[in-house]
C-alpha positions in Angstrom: 80.1 113.8 75.3 83.1 112.2 73.6 85.7 114.6 72.2 87.9 113.9 69.2 90.6 116.4 68.4 93.3 116.4 65.8 96.9 117.0 66.7 97.7 120.8 67.2 101.5 121.5 67.5 102.8 124.4 69.6 99.7 124.6 71.8 100.8 126.2 75.1 97.4 127.2 76.5 94.4 124.8 76.8 91.0 125.7 78.1 92.5 128.9 79.4 95.1 127.2 81.5 98.8 127.1 80.9 100.4 123.7 80.4 102.4 124.2 83.7 99.1 124.6 85.6 97.6 121.5 84.1 100.8 119.6 84.9 100.9 120.7 88.5 97.3 119.5 89.0 98.3 116.0 87.9 101.5 115.5 89.9 101.1 112.6 92.2 103.3 110.6 94.6 105.7 108.8 92.3 106.6 105.2 93.0 110.1 104.0 92.2 109.7 100.3 91.3 111.8 98.0 89.2 109.8 96.7 86.2 108.4 93.2 86.8 110.2 91.9 83.7 112.8 89.2 83.1 114.0 90.4 79.7 115.1 94.1 79.6 113.0 96.4 77.4 114.5 96.9 73.9 114.8 100.2 72.0 112.7 100.2 68.8 114.3 102.1 65.9 111.4 101.6 63.5 109.4 104.6 62.3 105.9 103.7 63.5 104.3 106.9 62.4 102.0 109.2 64.4 100.5 108.0 67.6 96.8 108.0 68.6 95.8 109.1 72.1 92.7 107.7 73.8 91.8 108.8 77.3 88.9 107.6 79.5 87.7 110.9 80.8 85.4 109.2 83.3 88.4 107.9 85.3 89.5 110.1 88.2 90.7 113.6 86.9 90.3 112.3 83.4 89.1 115.4 81.6 92.1 117.6 82.6 94.4 114.6 82.2 93.4 114.3 78.6 94.5 117.9 77.9 97.7 117.5 80.0 98.8 114.3 78.2 98.0 115.8 74.8 100.1 118.9 75.6 103.0 116.9 77.1 103.2 114.6 74.1 103.2 117.6 71.7 105.9 119.3 73.8 108.0 116.1 73.5 107.7 115.9 69.8 105.3 112.9 69.6 103.1 113.5 66.5 99.4 112.6 67.2 97.2 111.5 64.4 94.2 112.1 66.5 93.2 112.4 70.2 90.0 110.9 71.7 88.5 112.0 75.0 86.0 109.3 75.8 83.3 110.1 78.4 81.6 106.8 77.5 84.1 104.0 78.1 82.0 101.5 76.3 83.1 103.1 73.1 86.7 102.3 73.7 86.7 99.0 71.8 85.0 100.6 68.8 87.5 103.5 68.8 90.5 101.2 69.0 89.2 99.0 66.2 88.7 102.1 64.0 92.2 103.3 64.9 93.8 100.0 63.9 91.8 99.9 60.7 93.3 103.4 59.9 96.8 101.9 60.2 97.9 103.4 63.5 100.7 101.4 65.2 101.3 103.4 68.4 98.2 103.5 70.7 98.5 105.6 73.8 95.7 104.9 76.4 95.0 106.9 79.5 92.7 105.5 82.2 92.6 103.1 85.1 93.3 99.3 85.0 89.9 98.5 83.6 90.5 100.8 80.6 94.0 99.5 80.0 92.8 95.9 80.3 90.0 96.6 77.7 92.6 98.1 75.4 94.8 95.1 75.7 92.0 92.8 74.7 91.8 94.6 71.4 95.6 95.2 70.8 97.0 91.8 71.9 98.4 89.7 69.1 98.7 92.8 66.8 101.8 94.5 65.5 101.1 97.6 67.5 102.6 99.2 70.7 100.5 100.2 73.7 101.5 103.2 75.7 100.1 103.4 79.2 99.1 106.7 80.9 98.0 105.7 84.4 95.0 107.7 85.5 93.0 105.4 87.7 92.8 104.5 91.4 94.8 101.3 91.3 97.2 101.5 88.3 98.5 98.1 89.0 99.6 97.3 85.4 101.7 100.5 85.4 103.2 99.4 88.7 104.1 96.0 87.3 105.8 97.8 84.3 107.6 100.3 86.6 105.9 103.3 85.0 105.8 106.1 87.5 102.4 107.4 88.7 102.5 110.8 86.9 101.4 111.8 83.5 104.7 113.5 82.9 106.8 110.4 83.7 104.4 108.2 81.7 104.9 110.4 78.6 108.6 110.3 79.1 108.5 106.5 79.0 106.6 106.6 75.7 109.1 109.2 74.3 112.0 106.9 75.3 110.9 104.3 72.8 111.8 101.2 74.8 109.3 98.4 74.5 108.7 95.0 76.1 106.7 91.9 75.3 104.4 90.9 78.1 102.1 88.0 78.8 98.3 88.2 79.0 96.3 86.0 81.3 93.2 84.3 80.0 90.1 83.3 82.0 87.7 81.2 80.0 89.4 82.8 77.0 88.9 86.4 78.2 92.2 88.4 78.5 93.3 90.1 81.7 96.6 91.9 82.6 96.8 92.0 86.4 94.8 89.4 88.3 91.5 87.5 88.5 90.0 86.8 91.9 87.1 85.4 93.8 85.9 85.7 97.4 86.8 88.9 99.3 88.4 90.9 96.4 85.5 90.1 94.1 83.0 91.3 96.7 85.1 94.5 97.2 85.1 95.1 93.5 81.3 95.1 93.4 81.2 97.8 96.0 83.8 99.9 94.1 81.3 102.0 92.1 82.5 104.9 90.0 80.9 107.2 92.5 82.8 105.8 95.4 86.1 105.9 93.6 85.6 109.5 92.5 84.5 110.5 96.0 87.0 108.6 98.1 90.0 108.2 95.8 92.7 106.0 97.3 90.5 105.3 100.3 87.9 103.6 98.2 89.5 100.1 98.4 89.9 100.0 102.2 86.4 101.4 102.7 84.9 98.7 100.5 87.0 96.0 102.2 85.9 97.0 105.7 82.3 96.8 104.7 82.7 93.3 103.1 84.5 91.7 105.9 81.4 91.8 108.0 79.5 89.3 105.9 82.0 87.3 103.8 81.6 83.5 104.0 84.3 80.8 103.3 83.9 78.8 100.1 85.2 75.4 99.1 87.6 75.4 96.1 89.3 72.8 94.0 92.4 73.8 92.1 93.8 71.7 89.3 97.2 73.0 88.3 100.0 71.7 86.0 101.4 69.3 88.6 99.0 69.2 91.5 95.4 69.3 92.7 94.4 71.0 95.9 91.1 71.3 97.8 90.7 74.1 100.2 88.2 76.1 102.3 89.1 79.7 101.4 88.2 83.3 102.0 90.0 84.6 98.9 91.6 83.2 95.7 93.8 85.3 93.4 95.2 84.2 90.1 97.8 86.7 88.9 99.4 87.5 85.5 101.2 90.6 86.8 102.9 91.4 90.1 100.3 93.7 91.6 96.5 93.8 92.2 94.1 95.7 94.4 95.9 99.1 94.2 99.5 98.0 95.0 99.0 94.7 96.8 101.4 92.0 95.6 100.3 88.8 94.0 103.9 87.5 94.4 107.2 89.3 94.6 108.5 86.7 92.1 105.8 87.4 89.5 106.9 89.1 86.3 104.9 90.0 83.2 107.0 87.8 80.9 107.6 84.6 82.9 104.8 82.7 81.1 103.3 81.7 84.5 100.2 82.3 86.5 100.9 83.1 90.2 98.2 81.8 92.5 97.5 82.3 96.2 94.6 81.4 98.4 93.8 82.6 101.9 92.3 79.6 103.8 89.6 79.9 106.4 90.7 78.9 110.0 87.0 78.6 111.0 86.5 75.8 108.4 89.7 74.0 109.4 88.8 74.0 113.0 85.1 73.0 112.4 83.7 76.3 113.5 81.0 76.0 110.8 79.0 79.2 110.0 81.0 82.4 110.1 79.4 83.7 113.3 80.8 84.1 116.8 84.3 82.8 117.3 84.6 81.4 113.7 83.9 84.8 112.2 86.5 86.5 114.5 89.1 83.9 113.6 88.6 84.5 109.9 88.6 88.3 110.2 91.8 88.2 112.3 93.4 86.0 109.7 92.5 88.4 106.9 93.9 91.3 108.9 97.2 89.6 109.5 97.6 88.4 105.9 96.7 91.9 104.7 99.7 93.4 106.6 102.1 91.6 104.3 100.4 92.2 101.0 102.3 95.4 100.1 105.6 93.6 100.4 104.7 90.1 99.4 105.1 88.8 102.9 101.6 87.5 102.9 102.8 84.3 101.1 104.7 83.3 104.3 101.6 83.3 106.4 100.4 79.8 107.5 96.9 80.5 106.2 98.2 81.2 102.7 98.7 78.5 100.0 100.5 79.6 96.8 101.7 78.0 93.6 102.8 78.8 90.1 101.4 77.1 87.0 100.8 77.6 83.3 97.2 76.4 83.4 94.7 76.2 86.2 91.1 75.0 86.5 89.0 76.4 89.4 85.8 74.8 90.8 84.0 76.1 93.8 81.1 75.1 96.1 78.9 77.2 95.9 79.6 78.7 92.5 81.4 82.0 92.8 81.6 85.2 90.8 85.0 85.8 89.3 86.4 89.3 88.8 89.3 90.0 86.4 90.9 93.5 86.3 87.9 94.9 88.0 85.3 93.4 85.8 82.9 90.5 86.5 83.6 87.7 84.0 81.1 85.1 85.1 80.8 82.3 87.6 83.0 79.3 88.4 84.1 76.9 87.1 86.8 78.8 85.3 89.9 77.8 83.3 93.0 79.9 83.3 96.0 80.0 81.0 98.7 82.3 79.7 99.1 83.9 76.3 102.9 84.4 76.3 104.4 87.6 74.9 101.0 88.5 73.5 101.2 92.3 73.9 103.9 94.9 73.1 104.1 97.9 75.5 106.2 100.9 76.1 108.4 100.3 79.2 111.0 102.3 81.1 114.6 102.2 79.8 116.8 99.6 81.4 118.9 101.0 84.3 
């Protein structure tokens, strides 16, 4: 059941628990990352009125997180026009449209990358500011913004009032924030059910990846970028708008959210290059070994230096594959190849950490 609650100032106890208890349950390991931005965030002095809080309570720990975020914002003096706890994420778009129609200009959204991406699809191009409260398994958009992985710190970023304009990627016209992919990561995403993420937490990604490596086949891909055309036999292709994807793996250490570029990398298949044919026997082992070695560098961006990885930057990209492949963007299936990618520059205003 969805819950909508008006702002209630001075509330120290929620559901029988003190705020300090709720906070302690949602303290996570903080990351300390520089925002992936070229232009420093700017302090907004405009009175944008009360904020609206919308939390996907189906994301991990979402129900308690809703009350925690609500209490923390109240404690920090952020007036809330209304707070929505959504147990049915499909209602998010409708709730946001109604919120915009009511004149709200500060929209604070709690959830995983899929929830934040869905919100961006509604809010991009509008004179509103998105506040991100990372509550998911991956939280890659928050990483790219440099927002720490705690509700408390995310609320502090919102209270700080600094904002940045960020790009939004488009795949066949559909917006995405982090990355679109095909091959291994798309197959992994299909295995990442809500049940698995709730049961395994941070281990959900490696568990799904290990299962997929047993059966993944190379595919032929043709990439038409701004200044070059490439044909490859690949195991994975990633087209990034942000710096991170797949729960903290880097698309590119050079990627920023405001560089007006797509950052692309492909992991090529040694078995195809050496004529090993079907992914059985030696060819299969070669490809799995390559994926394992490339994966070792993904957290730091060192994967781009591997001989099996091809990477490029571009404003526009057309992707064709043989056979046709499913494409995943920010955790959601967006259809089959061929696909056309481009960038909507500075299309979304978001709260970001203050410049250091």
